[in-house]
N, C-alpha and C positions, 0 to 999 in steps of 0.2 A: 627552294625546299629547305635550305639550310636556315633561312630566317624563321620558317615555321617551326622547325625543330627547336631553335633557340627560344622562341616564344613559349613553346610547350614546356621546356625545361624551366623557364622562368616562372610559369604558372604553377608548376608542381612545387618548386621551391617556396613560393609565396604561400601555397596551401599548407605545406609542411610547417613553416614558421608559425602560421596562424593556429594550426592544430596544437603545436607545442605550447603556445601561449595560453590557449584555452585549457589545456591539460594542467598547466602550472597554476592557473587561477582556481581550478577545481581542487587541487591538492592543498593550496594555501587556505581556502575558505570552505571547509566541509559543511555541508548542509545538516543542521540538527535533525535528528530523527523525530518523527511525529510521536506523540505519546501512545504507549501501547494500550490497547483496549482489552479490558478483562471481562470475560463472560461469567457472570455468577448465576447459577441456576438453583432454584429451590423448588421443592415439591410441596404443594399445599393440598389440603382436602377441600373439595368443593361440593356443596350440597347438590345432589342429583335427583332429588325426589324421595318418595317413600314407597315401600312395598309392604302391604298388610300392616300399615301403621308403624313400620320400622324405618327410620330415616336411612337413606343410602347416601354414601359419599363416594366421590370419584377423585382420583388423583389428577392434579393439574400441575404441569411443570411451568414455572415462570422463569424466564431468562431475562436478566438485566445486563446491559452492557455499560460498564462503568468506565 
């Protein structure tokens, strides 16, 4: 039983050392942020037909992601 306990302690220590090494790598090399996407929306008039010879226009929202 004592051998199994020692093996478990050794495994936990190895895992701890590995996690510390990974954490150190993450701190030293920060990942650059992806570029922010801007949503630009404009409202345009779109021809929607005519009523009694009078042209009708409807609003249309156009969204561009830059």
